[in-house]
Every structure is written in structure tokens, then in C-alpha cells.
C-alpha positions as a Markdown table, in Angstrom:
| # | Residue | x | y | z |
|---|---|---|---|---|
| 1 | Met | -9.9 | 29.6 | 5.7 |
| 2 | Arg | -6.9 | 27.3 | 6.2 |
| 3 | Lys | -4.6 | 30.0 | 4.6 |
| 4 | Ile | -5.8 | 32.6 | 7.2 |
| 5 | Phe | -5.3 | 30.1 | 10.0 |
| 6 | Thr | -1.8 | 29.2 | 8.8 |
| 7 | Ala | -0.8 | 32.9 | 8.6 |
| 8 | Leu | -2.0 | 33.4 | 12.2 |
| 9 | Ile | -0.1 | 30.4 | 13.4 |
| 10 | Val | 3.1 | 31.5 | 11.7 |
| 11 | Leu | 2.9 | 35.0 | 13.3 |
| 12 | Met | 2.3 | 33.5 | 16.7 |
| 13 | Val | 5.2 | 31.2 | 16.4 |
| 14 | Leu | 7.5 | 33.9 | 15.2 |
| 15 | Phe | 6.6 | 36.4 | 17.9 |
| 16 | Ala | 6.1 | 33.9 | 20.8 |
| 17 | Gly | 8.5 | 34.8 | 23.6 |
| 18 | Cys | 9.8 | 32.9 | 26.5 |
| 19 | Asn | 7.9 | 32.3 | 29.7 |
| 20 | Pro | 7.2 | 35.9 | 31.0 |
| 21 | Ser | 8.1 | 35.0 | 34.5 |
| 22 | Gly | 11.5 | 33.8 | 33.3 |
| 23 | Glu | 11.0 | 30.5 | 35.0 |
| 24 | Glu | 11.5 | 27.2 | 33.2 |
| 25 | Lys | 8.3 | 25.1 | 33.1 |
| 26 | Glu | 8.4 | 21.5 | 34.3 |
| 27 | Gly | 9.5 | 19.2 | 31.5 |
| 28 | Asp | 11.1 | 22.0 | 29.4 |
| 29 | Arg | 14.5 | 20.5 | 29.8 |
| 30 | Gln | 13.4 | 17.1 | 28.5 |
| 31 | Pro | 14.0 | 16.6 | 24.8 |
| 32 | Met | 10.8 | 16.4 | 22.7 |
| 33 | Ile | 9.7 | 14.3 | 19.8 |
| 34 | Thr | 6.5 | 15.3 | 17.9 |
| 35 | Val | 4.2 | 12.7 | 16.2 |
| 36 | Ser | 1.0 | 12.9 | 14.3 |
| 37 | Ile | -1.3 | 10.2 | 15.8 |
| 38 | Gln | -1.8 | 8.4 | 19.1 |
| 39 | Pro | -0.4 | 4.9 | 18.0 |
| 40 | Gln | 2.9 | 6.6 | 17.2 |
| 41 | Lys | 3.0 | 8.2 | 20.6 |
| 42 | Tyr | 2.6 | 4.7 | 22.1 |
| 43 | Phe | 5.5 | 3.4 | 20.0 |
| 44 | Val | 7.8 | 6.2 | 20.8 |
| 45 | Glu | 7.1 | 6.1 | 24.5 |
| 46 | Gln | 7.6 | 2.3 | 24.6 |
| 47 | Ile | 11.0 | 2.7 | 22.9 |
| 48 | Ala | 12.1 | 5.9 | 24.5 |
| 49 | Gly | 11.6 | 4.7 | 28.0 |
| 50 | Gly | 11.0 | 8.3 | 29.4 |
| 51 | His | 14.0 | 9.9 | 27.7 |
| 52 | Phe | 11.8 | 11.9 | 25.4 |
| 53 | Gln | 8.6 | 13.9 | 25.9 |
| 54 | Val | 6.2 | 13.2 | 23.1 |
| 55 | Gln | 4.0 | 15.9 | 21.6 |
| 56 | Leu | 0.8 | 14.6 | 19.8 |
| 57 | Met | -0.5 | 16.8 | 16.9 |
| 58 | Ile | -3.9 | 15.1 | 16.3 |
| 59 | Pro | -5.6 | 14.8 | 19.7 |
| 60 | Pro | -8.0 | 11.9 | 20.7 |
| 61 | Gly | -11.3 | 12.1 | 18.9 |
| 62 | Ala | -10.0 | 14.3 | 16.1 |
| 63 | Ser | -9.9 | 13.2 | 12.4 |
| 64 | Pro | -6.6 | 13.1 | 10.6 |
| 65 | Val | -8.5 | 14.3 | 7.5 |
| 66 | Thr | -9.9 | 17.6 | 8.9 |
| 67 | Tyr | -7.8 | 18.5 | 12.0 |
| 68 | Asp | -5.8 | 21.8 | 12.0 |
| 69 | Pro | -3.1 | 22.2 | 14.7 |
| 70 | Ser | -3.5 | 24.8 | 17.4 |
| 71 | Pro | -1.1 | 27.8 | 17.8 |
| 72 | Gly | 0.2 | 26.2 | 21.0 |
| 73 | Gln | 1.1 | 23.0 | 19.2 |
| 74 | Met | 2.9 | 24.9 | 16.5 |
| 75 | Gln | 4.8 | 26.9 | 19.1 |
| 76 | Lys | 5.9 | 23.7 | 20.9 |
| 77 | Leu | 7.5 | 22.5 | 17.7 |
| 78 | Glu | 10.3 | 25.0 | 18.4 |
| 79 | Arg | 11.4 | 22.7 | 21.3 |
| 80 | Ser | 11.0 | 19.5 | 19.3 |
| 81 | Lys | 14.2 | 17.7 | 18.3 |
| 82 | Gly | 12.4 | 15.8 | 15.6 |
| 83 | Tyr | 9.1 | 15.0 | 14.0 |
| 84 | Ile | 8.1 | 11.4 | 13.2 |
| 85 | Arg | 5.4 | 11.5 | 10.4 |
| 86 | Ile | 3.3 | 8.4 | 9.9 |
| 87 | Gly | 3.6 | 8.9 | 6.2 |
| 88 | Tyr | 0.5 | 9.5 | 4.1 |
| 89 | Ile | -2.4 | 10.8 | 6.2 |
| 90 | Val | -4.2 | 14.0 | 4.9 |
| 91 | Phe | -3.1 | 16.0 | 8.0 |
| 92 | Glu | 0.6 | 15.6 | 7.0 |
| 93 | Lys | -0.1 | 16.2 | 3.3 |
| 94 | Val | -1.7 | 19.6 | 4.2 |
| 95 | Trp | 0.6 | 20.6 | 7.1 |
| 96 | Met | 4.1 | 19.1 | 6.8 |
| 97 | Asp | 5.5 | 21.7 | 4.4 |
| 98 | Lys | 4.2 | 24.5 | 6.6 |
| 99 | Ile | 5.6 | 22.9 | 9.7 |
| 100 | Gln | 9.0 | 22.5 | 8.0 |
| 101 | Ser | 9.0 | 26.1 | 6.7 |
| 102 | Val | 8.4 | 27.5 | 10.2 |
| 103 | Asn | 10.9 | 25.1 | 11.7 |
| 104 | Pro | 13.7 | 24.7 | 9.0 |
| 105 | Asp | 16.0 | 22.9 | 11.4 |
| 106 | Leu | 13.4 | 20.4 | 12.5 |
| 107 | Arg | 14.5 | 16.8 | 11.7 |
| 108 | Ile | 11.6 | 14.9 | 10.1 |
| 109 | Met | 11.6 | 11.1 | 9.7 |
| 110 | Asp | 9.0 | 9.2 | 7.7 |
| 111 | Gln | 7.8 | 6.2 | 9.7 |
| 112 | Ser | 6.6 | 4.5 | 6.5 |
| 113 | Gln | 10.1 | 3.9 | 5.2 |
| 114 | Gly | 10.5 | 0.3 | 4.1 |
| 115 | Val | 6.8 | -0.5 | 4.6 |
| 116 | Lys | 5.0 | -2.5 | 1.8 |
| 117 | Leu | 2.5 | 0.1 | 0.9 |
| 118 | Ile | -1.0 | -0.5 | -0.5 |
| 119 | Arg | -1.7 | 1.8 | -3.4 |
| 120 | Lys | -5.3 | 2.6 | -4.2 |
| 121 | Asn | -6.9 | 3.2 | -7.6 |
| 122 | Gly | -8.4 | 6.6 | -8.3 |
| 123 | Asn | -7.4 | 10.1 | -9.1 |
| 124 | Gly | -5.0 | 10.6 | -6.1 |
| 125 | Lys | -6.9 | 13.6 | -4.7 |
| 126 | Gly | -7.9 | 11.8 | -1.5 |
| 127 | Glu | -5.6 | 10.4 | 1.1 |
| 128 | Ala | -2.1 | 11.3 | 0.0 |
| 129 | Gln | -2.1 | 10.6 | -3.7 |
| 130 | Gly | -3.5 | 7.0 | -3.8 |
| 131 | Val | -1.5 | 5.4 | -0.9 |
| 132 | Asp | -3.5 | 3.8 | 1.8 |
| 133 | Pro | -2.2 | 5.6 | 5.0 |
| 134 | His | -3.3 | 3.1 | 7.7 |
| 135 | Ile | 0.1 | 1.4 | 8.0 |
| 136 | Trp | -0.1 | 1.1 | 11.8 |
| 137 | Thr | -3.0 | -1.4 | 11.6 |
| 138 | Ser | -0.6 | -4.2 | 10.3 |
| 139 | Pro | 1.3 | -5.9 | 13.1 |
| 140 | Arg | 3.8 | -7.2 | 10.6 |
| 141 | Glu | 4.5 | -3.8 | 9.0 |
| 142 | Val | 4.6 | -2.2 | 12.4 |
| 143 | Lys | 7.8 | -4.1 | 13.1 |
| 144 | Thr | 9.5 | -2.2 | 10.4 |
| 145 | Gln | 8.1 | 1.1 | 11.7 |
| 146 | Val | 9.3 | 0.4 | 15.2 |
| 147 | Lys | 12.8 | -0.2 | 13.9 |
| 148 | Asn | 12.6 | 3.1 | 12.1 |
| 149 | Ile | 11.6 | 4.9 | 15.3 |
| 150 | Arg | 14.4 | 3.2 | 17.2 |
| 151 | Asn | 17.0 | 4.3 | 14.6 |
| 152 | Phe | 15.7 | 7.8 | 14.7 |
| 153 | Leu | 15.9 | 8.1 | 18.4 |
| 154 | Ile | 19.4 | 6.8 | 18.4 |
| 155 | Ser | 20.4 | 9.4 | 15.8 |
| 156 | Leu | 19.0 | 12.1 | 18.1 |
| 157 | Asp | 20.3 | 10.7 | 21.4 |
| 158 | Ser | 23.1 | 8.1 | 20.9 |
| 159 | Ala | 23.9 | 8.2 | 24.7 |
| 160 | His | 20.9 | 6.0 | 25.3 |
| 161 | Arg | 21.4 | 3.7 | 22.4 |
| 162 | Gln | 21.3 | 0.5 | 24.5 |
| 163 | Val | 18.0 | 1.6 | 26.2 |
| 164 | Tyr | 16.3 | 2.1 | 22.8 |
| 165 | Gln | 17.7 | -1.1 | 21.4 |
| 166 | Glu | 16.5 | -3.2 | 24.4 |
| 167 | Asn | 13.1 | -1.6 | 24.6 |
| 168 | Thr | 12.7 | -2.2 | 20.8 |
| 169 | Arg | 13.6 | -5.8 | 21.3 |
| 170 | Arg | 11.0 | -6.3 | 24.0 |
| 171 | Leu | 8.3 | -4.5 | 21.9 |
| 172 | Leu | 9.1 | -6.6 | 18.8 |
| 173 | Gly | 8.6 | -9.7 | 21.0 |
| 174 | Arg | 5.2 | -8.5 | 22.1 |
| 175 | Ile | 4.2 | -7.7 | 18.5 |
| 176 | Asp | 5.2 | -11.2 | 17.4 |
| 177 | Ser | 3.0 | -12.6 | 20.2 |
| 178 | Leu | 0.1 | -10.4 | 19.0 |
| 179 | Asp | 0.6 | -11.6 | 15.5 |
| 180 | Ala | 0.5 | -15.2 | 16.6 |
| 181 | Phe | -2.6 | -14.5 | 18.7 |
| 182 | Ile | -4.5 | -13.0 | 15.8 |
| 183 | Thr | -3.4 | -15.7 | 13.4 |
| 184 | Arg | -4.5 | -18.4 | 15.8 |
| 185 | Asn | -7.9 | -16.8 | 16.4 |
| 186 | Leu | -8.7 | -16.4 | 12.7 |
| 187 | Asp | -7.5 | -19.8 | 11.7 |
| 188 | Gly | -10.3 | -22.1 | 10.5 |
| 189 | Leu | -12.9 | -19.3 | 9.8 |
| 190 | Glu | -14.6 | -19.9 | 6.4 |
| 191 | Gln | -15.9 | -16.3 | 6.2 |
| 192 | Thr | -13.3 | -13.7 | 5.2 |
| 193 | Asp | -15.4 | -10.7 | 4.2 |
| 194 | Phe | -16.0 | -7.9 | 6.8 |
| 195 | Leu | -17.9 | -4.6 | 6.3 |
| 196 | Ile | -16.5 | -1.3 | 7.5 |
| 197 | Phe | -17.5 | 2.3 | 6.9 |
| 198 | His | -14.1 | 3.9 | 6.5 |
| 199 | Pro | -11.5 | 1.5 | 5.0 |
| 200 | Ala | -9.0 | 1.7 | 7.9 |
| 201 | Leu | -8.1 | -2.0 | 8.0 |
| 202 | Ser | -6.6 | -2.7 | 4.6 |
| 203 | Tyr | -3.2 | -3.6 | 6.0 |
| 204 | Phe | -4.7 | -5.8 | 8.7 |
| 205 | Ala | -6.8 | -7.6 | 6.1 |
| 206 | Arg | -3.8 | -8.2 | 3.9 |
| 207 | Asp | -1.8 | -9.6 | 6.9 |
| 208 | Tyr | -4.5 | -12.2 | 7.7 |
| 209 | Gly | -6.1 | -13.1 | 4.3 |
| 210 | Leu | -9.3 | -11.1 | 4.9 |
| 211 | Asn | -11.4 | -9.0 | 2.5 |
| 212 | Gln | -12.4 | -5.5 | 3.7 |
| 213 | Ile | -15.6 | -4.2 | 2.1 |
| 214 | Ser | -15.9 | -0.4 | 2.7 |
| 215 | Leu | -18.8 | 1.9 | 2.3 |
| 216 | Glu | -16.5 | 5.0 | 1.8 |
| 217 | His | -14.8 | 5.0 | -1.5 |
| 218 | His | -11.7 | 7.1 | -2.3 |
| 219 | Gly | -12.4 | 9.2 | 0.7 |
| 220 | Lys | -15.9 | 10.1 | -0.4 |
| 221 | Glu | -19.3 | 9.5 | 1.2 |
| 222 | Pro | -21.0 | 6.5 | -0.4 |
| 223 | Thr | -23.4 | 7.1 | -3.2 |
| 224 | Pro | -26.9 | 5.5 | -3.2 |
| 225 | Ala | -25.7 | 3.1 | -6.0 |
| 226 | Arg | -22.6 | 2.1 | -3.9 |
| 227 | Ile | -24.7 | 1.6 | -0.8 |
| 228 | Arg | -27.0 | -0.8 | -2.8 |
| 229 | Arg | -24.0 | -2.7 | -4.2 |
| 230 | Val | -22.5 | -3.0 | -0.7 |
| 231 | Ile | -25.8 | -4.2 | 0.8 |
| 232 | Asp | -26.2 | -6.8 | -1.9 |
| 233 | Arg | -22.7 | -8.1 | -1.6 |
| 234 | Ser | -22.8 | -8.1 | 2.2 |
| 235 | Asp | -26.2 | -10.0 | 2.2 |
| 236 | Ala | -24.7 | -12.6 | -0.1 |
| 237 | Ser | -21.8 | -13.0 | 2.2 |
| 238 | Ser | -24.0 | -13.3 | 5.3 |
| 239 | Ile | -22.2 | -10.4 | 6.9 |
| 240 | Arg | -23.7 | -9.7 | 10.4 |
| 241 | Ala | -21.6 | -6.7 | 11.6 |
| 242 | Val | -20.8 | -3.2 | 10.3 |
| 243 | Phe | -17.7 | -1.7 | 11.8 |
| 244 | Ile | -17.7 | 2.1 | 12.4 |
| 245 | Gln | -14.6 | 4.1 | 13.3 |
| 246 | Glu | -15.0 | 6.6 | 16.1 |
| 247 | Gln | -13.9 | 9.6 | 14.1 |
| 248 | Phe | -16.4 | 9.2 | 11.2 |
| 249 | Ser | -20.1 | 9.6 | 10.5 |
| 250 | Thr | -22.3 | 6.6 | 11.2 |
| 251 | Asp | -25.7 | 7.3 | 9.6 |
| 252 | Glu | -25.2 | 5.3 | 6.4 |
| 253 | Ala | -23.6 | 2.5 | 8.3 |
| 254 | Arg | -26.5 | 2.3 | 10.8 |
| 255 | Ala | -29.0 | 2.3 | 8.0 |
| 256 | Ile | -27.2 | -0.6 | 6.2 |
| 257 | Ala | -26.9 | -2.5 | 9.5 |
| 258 | Arg | -30.7 | -2.3 | 10.0 |
| 259 | Glu | -31.3 | -3.6 | 6.4 |
| 260 | Leu | -28.9 | -6.5 | 6.9 |
| 261 | Gly | -30.1 | -7.2 | 10.4 |
| 262 | Ala | -26.5 | -6.7 | 11.5 |
| 263 | Asp | -24.8 | -5.3 | 14.6 |
| 264 | Val | -23.0 | -1.9 | 14.6 |
| 265 | Val | -19.5 | -2.4 | 16.1 |
| 266 | Arg | -17.5 | 0.7 | 17.1 |
| 267 | Ile | -13.7 | 0.5 | 16.7 |
| 268 | Asp | -11.0 | 3.1 | 17.1 |
| 269 | Pro | -7.8 | 2.4 | 15.1 |
| 270 | Leu | -6.4 | 5.6 | 16.4 |
| 271 | Ala | -6.5 | 4.6 | 20.1 |
| 272 | Tyr | -3.3 | 5.1 | 22.1 |
| 273 | Asp | -2.6 | 1.6 | 23.5 |
| 274 | Trp | -1.8 | 0.0 | 20.2 |
| 275 | Leu | -1.2 | -3.5 | 21.4 |
| 276 | Glu | -4.3 | -3.8 | 23.5 |
| 277 | Asn | -6.4 | -2.0 | 20.9 |
| 278 | Met | -5.2 | -4.4 | 18.1 |
| 279 | Arg | -6.2 | -7.4 | 20.3 |
| 280 | Lys | -9.7 | -5.8 | 20.9 |
| 281 | Met | -10.2 | -5.0 | 17.2 |
| 282 | Ser | -9.0 | -8.4 | 16.0 |
| 283 | Gly | -11.3 | -10.1 | 18.6 |
| 284 | Ala | -14.3 | -8.1 | 17.3 |
| 285 | Ile | -13.5 | -9.0 | 13.7 |
| 286 | Thr | -13.0 | -12.7 | 14.6 |
| 287 | Arg | -16.4 | -12.8 | 16.4 |
| 288 | Ala | -18.1 | -11.0 | 13.4 |
| 289 | Leu | -16.6 | -13.5 | 10.9 |
| 290 | Ala | -17.6 | -16.5 | 13.0 |
| 291 | Asp | -21.2 | -15.1 | 13.3 |
| 292 | Gly | -21.3 | -14.4 | 9.6 |
| 293 | Ser | -20.2 | -17.9 | 8.5 |
| 294 | Gly | -21.7 | -19.9 | 11.4 |
| 295 | Thr | -18.3 | -21.6 | 11.7 |
| 296 | Ala | -16.4 | -21.6 | 14.9 |
| 297 | Lys | -12.6 | -21.5 | 14.7 |
| 298 | Lys | -10.7 | -24.8 | 14.9 |
| 299 | Asp | -9.4 | -26.0 | 18.2 |
């Protein structure tokens, strides 16, 4: 099915003409950057300061595992000066070669350059050959990614170099403040285990010395045996919250929450406002860890 869809997209891009009226649409003159997910759009817009229009390939609510781009999105890539890929999500694994073949002159930058990657065990058939793709959930690794974006924008538009450098400096300062905020809130908590359906917070857990227990394993739905192991481990750790990502199924997580007497907490690691969303998610995790251990954080 994807092969047929790809062929249709290629034909539409090749034969797409200009605006029939001959009039230039609003925003057509502004240079465009294309990104895969919403947090990237946030980073680029914070750094670009309005000098680039940002096209988002995976819209709000869609899954990076299953989403296919629309013909309109593929057509817009003709106007894009560059594509910033996040690195290892399934969407990019499936689509980047096709995108490049239809747009051979499109400059593509990998945002994960220089990031300390988490490599998963397994057969490599899941999310991009064994690399955990959720690099944007680490404030500390995001600092490297933000610098990569800055350098790419400067390479495309050196006339606004100072704007991009200054905006990056301010954004890095806000990220440092976020990191300090999260570190301070988690300090003194005895509980370090938290339970999540889809393992989207591995990098966050590494940053702050936490242990992520996930129901999903190697991109697959949990088996009954795995569910039993997770329940036993969570019960032993007095876990009282199950985190569910907006884009994924919740039935198994809700059943486990009922058995543990735990709350179901919805999070969205793909939300646009990255800084605010990281504050919210870290706050939810802090509360869950405090409830699980019965230990309040130190003053």
C-alpha cells in the first residue's frame, strides 16, 4: 500500500504546476525549512526568529511510526531550502530516501549529530535499527541539537548569522534554567522507577538518574508474560502512576493501572512548546515518584 501511495505522491510532485492564477500566495517568498516533528518546529522557530517558514511533516496527534506524508506536503518540499531530520524515527527511516530522490537538491541535516545516543538491544527491525530515537526528551542533549540547527540555518542564510547566534544563546540559557529546575525538583526522591507504556523518556531518565520501565518492548505490544513481569516489578517498587503517550494505545496501560491501584497520566513528548512541555512532564514524573516512595523532595 505504501508503494502505491509513494508512486502517487511522486507523480503529483512531478506534474504539480504553479498557482493557476499566476499570483504568488502569501508566504511563498519566505524561505522554508522542513522538519519531522513538532519539537523541532519549536526549536527552529525560536532560533530563526521569523526568517524561515517551517513546514511540519508529522502533524499534531499523528504517530511517527505510522504516518505517511500528504501529496501537499511532498509538493511543498520543492520550496524548502533544507530538511532537518530528527535522526532515527520510523517516519524518516521509511521516507527520507524517497524525499531525497524526488528532491535531489534538497539539503538534509541530521539533528542527532554529536548526540550521545542510546542503543537498544534487539534485532534492529524496530525504530531505526536499534537506536532510541527520542533525543529531544533530554534537555542536556537538546543543547547539542540546538547548536546543530543554528549552524544549519547560518549555512543557508549567512546574512542573518547574528540573529541566529543571539537567539540560540538565549534559548540555551532557557534550557540551562530548565535543567536546573528539573534537577532541583528530583533531588532527594528515593524512588527512581517510573512506568510508561511507550519508552519515550529514555534520554530524560538518563539525564536525571531515573529508571524507565516500559510496557512496550522493541516497538511491539506487550505480551501477557511481559505484562505480568511489569506488574510484579511495579508493585514491588510501589509505582502509583502509569504514563501514557497521546499517540499510542492505552488499553493495556489502563488495565495495569487498575491492578496496581495507580493513576493513568497522559503525556505528549511530541507537543510543540518544548520548554513548557518538558516542565509539565518533569513535574508529573516528580509527583509520581514522590507518591510512589512516600518521600517528599528535600528543601
